[in-house]
C-alpha positions as CSV (number, residue, x, y, z in Angstrom):
1,M,79.5,140.4,66.8
2,T,80.1,141.3,63.3
3,L,78.2,143.9,61.2
4,N,76.9,141.1,59.0
5,E,75.5,139.3,62.1
6,L,73.8,142.5,63.3
7,E,72.3,143.0,59.9
8,C,70.8,139.4,60.0
9,L,69.4,140.1,63.5
10,K,67.8,143.3,62.3
11,N,65.7,141.3,59.8
12,I,64.3,138.8,62.2
13,E,60.6,139.1,62.8
14,I,60.3,139.5,66.6
15,N,56.8,138.0,66.8
16,K,58.1,134.7,65.4
17,C,60.8,134.2,68.1
18,L,58.9,135.3,71.2
19,I,57.9,132.7,73.8
20,D,55.5,132.8,76.7
21,M,57.7,132.9,79.8
22,Q,54.7,131.9,82.0
23,K,54.6,128.6,80.1
24,T,58.4,128.1,80.1
25,N,60.3,126.1,82.8
26,I,63.6,127.8,83.8
27,D,66.2,125.9,85.7
28,T,67.0,127.6,89.0
29,P,69.7,128.7,89.7
30,Y,71.2,129.8,86.4
31,C,74.9,130.6,86.3
32,F,76.9,132.0,83.4
33,M,79.8,134.2,82.5
34,C,79.3,137.7,81.0
35,G,82.8,138.4,79.7
36,K,85.0,138.0,82.8
37,T,82.1,138.6,85.2
38,P,80.3,135.6,86.8
39,V,76.5,136.0,86.9
40,N,74.3,133.9,89.2
41,V,70.5,134.3,88.7
42,Y,67.8,132.7,90.8
43,F,64.1,132.5,89.7
44,S,61.2,132.1,92.0
45,S,57.6,131.3,91.0
46,N,56.2,133.2,93.9
47,G,58.6,136.1,94.3
48,I,58.5,139.8,93.3
49,K,58.2,140.2,89.5
50,L,61.3,141.4,87.7
51,G,59.6,144.6,86.5
52,E,58.9,145.6,90.1
53,K,62.5,144.7,91.2
54,L,63.9,146.8,88.4
55,K,61.6,149.7,89.2
56,T,62.7,149.7,92.9
57,Y,66.4,149.4,91.9
58,F,66.2,152.4,89.5
59,L,64.2,154.5,91.9
60,G,66.8,153.8,94.5
61,L,69.6,155.0,92.1
62,K,67.6,158.1,91.4
63,R,67.2,159.0,95.1
64,Q,71.0,158.7,95.5
65,N,71.7,161.4,93.0
């Protein structure tokens, strides 16, 4: 990403580009590459919420230290 592209992103009004994820259909599973790393994400309508999963993950990391 160039400095010019970053400057353009800085000026975007965030409230104009937000969507309500509860009203959005997401294909499951979702696969993509992040650089050379393959990423495979699954979404569930009745699973544990992402915030709770992340909280559990980071608390686990904290306990290891």
